[in-house]
N, CA, C and O atoms as a GROMACS GRO file, in nm:
protein
  328
    1MET      N    1   4.776  16.269   3.005
    1MET     CA    2   4.891  16.306   3.012
    1MET      C    3   4.970  16.279   2.949
    1MET      O    4   5.013  16.371   2.880
    2GLN      N    5   5.062  16.095   2.928
    2GLN     CA    6   5.141  16.038   2.830
    2GLN      C    7   5.042  16.102   2.682
    2GLN      O    8   5.054  16.158   2.573
    3GLU      N    9   4.967  16.057   2.756
    3GLU     CA   10   4.882  16.019   2.585
    3GLU      C   11   4.895  16.191   2.488
    3GLU      O   12   4.963  16.214   2.388
    4LEU      N   13   4.811  16.276   2.556
    4LEU     CA   14   4.859  16.446   2.522
    4LEU      C   15   5.000  16.435   2.483
    4LEU      O   16   5.028  16.493   2.378
    5ARG      N   17   5.115  16.360   2.555
    5ARG     CA   18   5.190  16.416   2.553
    5ARG      C   19   5.276  16.318   2.394
    5ARG      O   20   5.377  16.383   2.373
    6ARG      N   21   5.274  16.268   2.350
    6ARG     CA   22   5.242  16.149   2.244
    6ARG      C   23   5.156  16.189   2.122
    6ARG      O   24   5.211  16.147   2.019
    7ARG      N   25   5.069  16.240   2.102
    7ARG     CA   26   5.013  16.357   1.998
    7ARG      C   27   5.047  16.441   1.991
    7ARG      O   28   5.031  16.484   1.877
    8ASP      N   29   5.117  16.543   2.087
    8ASP     CA   30   5.180  16.673   2.075
    8ASP      C   31   5.264  16.633   1.993
    8ASP      O   32   5.245  16.650   1.873
    9GLU      N   33   5.392  16.561   2.050
    9GLU     CA   34   5.510  16.473   1.924
    9GLU      C   35   5.444  16.454   1.804
    9GLU      O   36   5.468  16.540   1.719
   10GLU      N   37   5.372  16.371   1.774
   10GLU     CA   38   5.331  16.321   1.664
   10GLU      C   39   5.296  16.444   1.574
   10GLU      O   40   5.342  16.457   1.460
   11GLU      N   41   5.232  16.510   1.619
   11GLU     CA   42   5.225  16.647   1.498
   11GLU      C   43   5.316  16.743   1.487
   11GLU      O   44   5.313  16.816   1.388
   12TYR      N   45   5.440  16.765   1.611
   12TYR     CA   46   5.583  16.788   1.535
   12TYR      C   47   5.620  16.736   1.459
   12TYR      O   48   5.658  16.786   1.353
   13HIS      N   49   5.623  16.550   1.507
   13HIS     CA   50   5.678  16.528   1.385
   13HIS      C   51   5.619  16.556   1.221
   13HIS      O   52   5.684  16.559   1.116
   14ARG      N   53   5.465  16.576   1.244
   14ARG     CA   54   5.456  16.554   1.101
   14ARG      C   55   5.448  16.687   1.033
   14ARG      O   56   5.438  16.706   0.912
   15LYS      N   57   5.456  16.800   1.153
   15LYS     CA   58   5.485  16.902   1.046
   15LYS      C   59   5.621  16.917   0.973
   15LYS      O   60   5.640  16.945   0.855
   16GLN      N   61   5.704  16.894   1.063
   16GLN     CA   62   5.837  16.898   1.032
   16GLN      C   63   5.901  16.790   0.915
   16GLN      O   64   6.014  16.806   0.869
   17GLN      N   65   5.823  16.694   0.882
   17GLN     CA   66   5.880  16.631   0.771
   17GLN      C   67   5.727  16.657   0.690
   17GLN      O   68   5.676  16.560   0.633
   18GLU      N   69   5.667  16.770   0.688
   18GLU     CA   70   5.600  16.854   0.597
   18GLU      C   71   5.657  16.949   0.551
   18GLU      O   72   5.673  16.938   0.430
   19VAL      N   73   5.716  17.084   0.616
   19VAL     CA   74   5.790  17.120   0.552
   19VAL      C   75   5.944  17.083   0.531
   19VAL      O   76   6.024  17.175   0.551
   20ARG      N   77   5.963  17.035   0.516
   20ARG     CA   78   6.093  16.955   0.486
   20ARG      C   79   6.062  16.888   0.370
   20ARG      O   80   6.162  16.862   0.304
   21ARG      N   81   5.968  16.854   0.327
   21ARG     CA   82   5.885  16.838   0.196
   21ARG      C   83   5.868  16.895   0.126
   21ARG      O   84   5.871  16.851   0.011
   22ARG      N   85   5.839  17.023   0.152
   22ARG     CA   86   5.814  17.146   0.108
   22ARG      C   87   5.954  17.190   0.025
   22ARG      O   88   5.970  17.214  -0.095
   23ILE      N   89   6.081  17.193   0.174
   23ILE     CA   90   6.198  17.279   0.124
   23ILE      C   91   6.286  17.167   0.006
   23ILE      O   92   6.358  17.217  -0.081
   24GLU      N   93   6.268  17.003   0.019
   24GLU     CA   94   6.287  16.985  -0.080
   24GLU      C   95   6.234  17.000  -0.216
   24GLU      O   96   6.299  17.054  -0.306
   25GLN      N   97   6.117  16.954  -0.231
   25GLN     CA   98   6.047  16.965  -0.332
   25GLN      C   99   6.102  17.166  -0.394
   25GLN      O  100   6.147  17.180  -0.508
   26HIS      N  101   6.091  17.251  -0.330
   26HIS     CA  102   6.150  17.398  -0.365
   26HIS      C  103   6.250  17.400  -0.426
   26HIS      O  104   6.261  17.478  -0.521
   27VAL      N  105   6.404  17.272  -0.372
   27VAL     CA  106   6.492  17.312  -0.356
   27VAL      C  107   6.556  17.244  -0.552
   27VAL      O  108   6.658  17.252  -0.621
   28ASN      N  109   6.403  17.177  -0.563
   28ASN     CA  110   6.425  17.016  -0.689
   28ASN      C  111   6.399  17.139  -0.776
   28ASN      O  112   6.489  17.150  -0.859
   29GLN      N  113   6.294  17.249  -0.788
   29GLN     CA  114   6.226  17.324  -0.886
   29GLN      C  115   6.326  17.433  -0.934
   29GLN      O  116   6.366  17.479  -1.042
   30ASN      N  117   6.352  17.458  -0.770
   30ASN     CA  118   6.419  17.587  -0.860
   30ASN      C  119   6.579  17.658  -0.813
   30ASN      O  120   6.622  17.772  -0.829
   31GLY      N  121   6.659  17.507  -0.735
   31GLY     CA  122   6.766  17.530  -0.751
   31GLY      C  123   6.853  17.554  -0.627
   31GLY      O  124   6.770  17.530  -0.540
   32GLY      N  125   6.957  17.584  -0.568
   32GLY     CA  126   7.017  17.670  -0.443
   32GLY      C  127   7.054  17.536  -0.352
   32GLY      O  128   7.051  17.420  -0.395
   33ASP      N  129   7.084  17.570  -0.240
   33ASP     CA  130   7.156  17.468  -0.157
   33ASP      C  131   7.061  17.520  -0.033
   33ASP      O  132   7.018  17.635  -0.031
   34LEU      N  133   7.039  17.443   0.048
   34LEU     CA  134   6.975  17.489   0.168
   34LEU      C  135   6.950  17.315   0.258
   34LEU      O  136   6.858  17.245   0.299
   35SER      N  137   7.103  17.315   0.248
   35SER     CA  138   7.127  17.179   0.346
   35SER      C  139   7.161  17.258   0.503
   35SER      O  140   7.125  17.225   0.616
   36TYR      N  141   7.238  17.364   0.460
   36TYR     CA  142   7.248  17.374   0.602
   36TYR      C  143   7.088  17.468   0.671
   36TYR      O  144   7.117  17.553   0.756
   37LEU      N  145   6.967  17.459   0.646
   37LEU     CA  146   6.800  17.506   0.645
   37LEU      C  147   6.800  17.311   0.711
   37LEU      O  148   6.782  17.286   0.830
   38LEU      N  149   6.815  17.241   0.645
   38LEU     CA  150   6.751  17.078   0.646
   38LEU      C  151   6.769  17.005   0.673
   38LEU      O  152   6.705  16.901   0.659
   39SER      N  153   6.954  17.040   0.774
   39SER     CA  154   7.006  16.956   0.872
   39SER      C  155   6.960  17.035   1.047
   39SER      O  156   7.010  16.975   1.142
   40GLN      N  157   6.909  17.105   1.067
   40GLN     CA  158   6.840  17.156   1.207
   40GLN      C  159   6.715  17.153   1.210
   40GLN      O  160   6.642  17.076   1.148
   41HIS      N  161   6.682  17.246   1.291
   41HIS     CA  162   6.510  17.238   1.373
   41HIS      C  163   6.495  17.344   1.278
   41HIS      O  164   6.563  17.447   1.275
   42VAL      N  165   6.371  17.304   1.175
   42VAL     CA  166   6.281  17.385   1.100
   42VAL      C  167   6.174  17.450   1.154
   42VAL      O  168   6.097  17.380   1.220
   43PRO      N  169   6.143  17.588   1.142
   43PRO     CA  170   5.998  17.611   1.146
   43PRO      C  171   5.871  17.560   1.068
   43PRO      O  172   5.868  17.504   0.959
   44HIS      N  173   5.802  17.581   1.123
   44HIS     CA  174   5.660  17.562   1.019
   44HIS      C  175   5.601  17.658   0.980
   44HIS      O  176   5.554  17.648   0.866
   45ASP      N  177   5.572  17.823   1.072
   45ASP     CA  178   5.528  17.921   1.083
   45ASP      C  179   5.623  17.988   1.118
   45ASP      O  180   5.697  17.923   1.192
   46VAL      N  181   5.682  18.162   1.087
   46VAL     CA  182   5.735  18.258   1.124
   46VAL      C  183   5.658  18.314   1.170
   46VAL      O  184   5.538  18.286   1.174
   47LYS      N  185   5.744  18.457   1.240
   47LYS     CA  186   5.693  18.584   1.265
   47LYS      C  187   5.687  18.640   1.180
   47LYS      O  188   5.789  18.634   1.112
   48CYS      N  189   5.562  18.737   1.120
   48CYS     CA  190   5.689  18.868   1.053
   48CYS      C  191   5.623  18.962   1.068
   48CYS      O  192   5.554  18.951   1.170
   49ILE      N  193   5.608  19.058   1.012
   49ILE     CA  194   5.526  19.154   0.955
   49ILE      C  195   5.495  19.235   0.885
   49ILE      O  196   5.566  19.250   0.786
   50GLN      N  197   5.370  19.331   0.904
   50GLN     CA  198   5.290  19.293   0.720
   50GLN      C  199   5.278  19.402   0.776
   50GLN      O  200   5.249  19.441   0.889
   51LEU      N  201   5.323  19.475   0.614
   51LEU     CA  202   5.206  19.672   0.612
   51LEU      C  203   5.082  19.604   0.476
   51LEU      O  204   5.057  19.541   0.373
   52THR      N  205   5.052  19.670   0.569
   52THR     CA  206   4.887  19.627   0.518
   52THR      C  207   4.852  19.799   0.420
   52THR      O  208   4.762  19.796   0.337
   53GLY      N  209   4.927  19.928   0.441
   53GLY     CA  210   4.926  20.039   0.276
   53GLY      C  211   4.994  20.179   0.386
   53GLY      O  212   5.049  20.176   0.496
   54PHE      N  213   4.967  20.260   0.316
   54PHE     CA  214   5.059  20.313   0.355
   54PHE      C  215   5.012  20.394   0.430
   54PHE      O  216   4.889  20.405   0.426
   55GLY      N  217   5.101  20.495   0.544
   55GLY     CA  218   5.071  20.606   0.651
   55GLY      C  219   5.104  20.567   0.759
   55GLY      O  220   5.222  20.532   0.770
   56LEU      N  221   5.039  20.560   0.847
   56LEU     CA  222   5.051  20.504   1.011
   56LEU      C  223   5.094  20.422   1.097
   56LEU      O  224   5.107  20.314   1.040
   57GLY      N  225   5.127  20.414   1.222
   57GLY     CA  226   5.152  20.315   1.239
   57GLY      C  227   5.047  20.209   1.253
   57GLY      O  228   5.088  20.106   1.308
   58LYS      N  229   4.896  20.210   1.209
   58LYS     CA  230   4.816  20.087   1.188
   58LYS      C  231   4.747  20.018   1.102
   58LYS      O  232   4.646  19.947   1.100
   59ASN      N  233   4.888  20.084   0.982
   59ASN     CA  234   4.882  19.969   0.904
   59ASN      C  235   4.966  19.864   0.899
   59ASN      O  236   4.985  19.786   0.806
   60ILE      N  237   5.053  19.870   1.083
   60ILE     CA  238   5.177  19.798   1.045
   60ILE      C  239   5.045  19.659   1.143
   60ILE      O  240   4.940  19.673   1.205
   61GLN      N  241   5.134  19.539   1.107
   61GLN     CA  242   5.096  19.433   1.214
   61GLN      C  243   5.129  19.320   1.155
   61GLN      O  244   5.145  19.297   1.035
   62THR      N  245   5.145  19.203   1.306
   62THR     CA  246   5.194  19.138   1.289
   62THR      C  247   5.129  19.004   1.253
   62THR      O  248   5.015  18.981   1.293
   63ALA      N  249   5.206  18.899   1.167
   63ALA     CA  250   5.112  18.814   1.152
   63ALA      C  251   5.194  18.659   1.166
   63ALA      O  252   5.317  18.667   1.165
   64LYS      N  253   5.146  18.547   1.176
   64LYS     CA  254   5.290  18.389   1.088
   64LYS      C  255   5.224  18.362   0.943
   64LYS      O  256   5.105  18.363   0.910
   65VAL      N  257   5.288  18.349   0.902
   65VAL     CA  258   5.321  18.316   0.749
   65VAL      C  259   5.392  18.124   0.732
   65VAL      O  260   5.458  18.090   0.830
   66PRO      N  261   5.381  18.031   0.635
   66PRO     CA  262   5.434  17.933   0.635
   66PRO      C  263   5.601  18.034   0.624
   66PRO      O  264   5.600  18.156   0.616
   67LEU      N  265   5.706  17.965   0.626
   67LEU     CA  266   5.822  18.020   0.624
   67LEU      C  267   5.861  17.989   0.448
   67LEU      O  268   5.831  17.911   0.357
   68PRO      N  269   5.939  18.094   0.472
   68PRO     CA  270   5.961  18.176   0.247
   68PRO      C  271   6.082  18.067   0.238
   68PRO      O  272   6.127  18.039   0.349
   69LEU      N  273   6.128  18.017   0.156
   69LEU     CA  274   6.166  17.934   0.086
   69LEU      C  275   6.262  18.078   0.004
   69LEU      O  276   6.214  18.190  -0.010
   70PRO      N  277   6.382  18.041  -0.036
   70PRO     CA  278   6.460  18.154  -0.125
   70PRO      C  279   6.463  18.086  -0.258
   70PRO      O  280   6.470  17.965  -0.278
   71MET      N  281   6.458  18.177  -0.341
   71MET     CA  282   6.505  18.112  -0.497
   71MET      C  283   6.667  18.118  -0.480
   71MET      O  284   6.736  18.133  -0.378
   72LYS      N  285   6.714  18.094  -0.664
   72LYS     CA  286   6.789  18.119  -0.680
   72LYS      C  287   6.885  18.214  -0.614
   72LYS      O  288   6.828  18.313  -0.570
   73HIS      N  289   7.043  18.210  -0.589
   73HIS     CA  290   7.058  18.356  -0.594
   73HIS      C  291   6.974  18.430  -0.474
   73HIS      O  292   6.958  18.551  -0.487
   74GLU      N  293   6.930  18.379  -0.380
   74GLU     CA  294   6.882  18.456  -0.279
   74GLU      C  295   6.922  18.425  -0.171
   74GLU      O  296   7.018  18.347  -0.174
   75VAL      N  297   6.872  18.468  -0.032
   75VAL     CA  298   6.881  18.388   0.098
   75VAL      C  299   6.741  18.416   0.206
   75VAL      O  300   6.631  18.468   0.187
   76LEU      N  301   6.810  18.350   0.333
   76LEU     CA  302   6.736  18.282   0.376
   76LEU      C  303   6.792  18.389   0.508
   76LEU      O  304   6.910  18.362   0.528
   77ILE      N  305   6.742  18.502   0.604
   77ILE     CA  306   6.818  18.538   0.690
   77ILE      C  307   6.750  18.478   0.833
   77ILE      O  308   6.628  18.466   0.842
   78ARG      N  309   6.827  18.447   0.926
   78ARG     CA  310   6.762  18.360   1.078
   78ARG      C  311   6.803  18.538   1.213
   78ARG      O  312   6.914  18.582   1.242
   79THR      N  313   6.687  18.584   1.253
   79THR     CA  314   6.721  18.661   1.324
   79THR      C  315   6.658  18.676   1.490
   79THR      O  316   6.563  18.598   1.508
   80TYR      N  317   6.686  18.745   1.589
   80TYR     CA  318   6.679  18.652   1.731
   80TYR      C  319   6.666  18.787   1.777
   80TYR      O  320   6.723  18.887   1.731
   81SER      N  321   6.582  18.780   1.874
   81SER     CA  322   6.515  18.901   1.953
   81SER      C  323   6.598  18.861   2.111
   81SER      O  324   6.635  18.746   2.137
   82TRP      N  325   6.616  18.962   2.192
   82TRP     CA  326   6.624  18.923   2.373
   82TRP      C  327   6.509  18.980   2.424
   82TRP      O  328   6.484  18.972   2.544
   0.00000   0.00000   0.00000
C-alpha cells in the first residue's frame, strides 16, 4: 500500500514539474505574467466542452485537454461548478 502511494506521489510531482516547465517555457517565448498560476496547484489536464460540428446536441462532447496557456494580452479564467 505504501509503495502504491509513493508511486502516485512521484507521478503527481512529475506531472507538476512538467506543467510548470511548460508554463515557464511559454512565458519565455510569449511574455505575459503567469506568476499567479505558478504559485498554486496547476492541473495537468482540464475538462472542456468541444463542439464537433453544427447543429444538434450530438455534436457536443466533453474531453480532457492539456492546460491551455494564454498568449500576451489574453487571460486564463478558472471556473468552478457545484
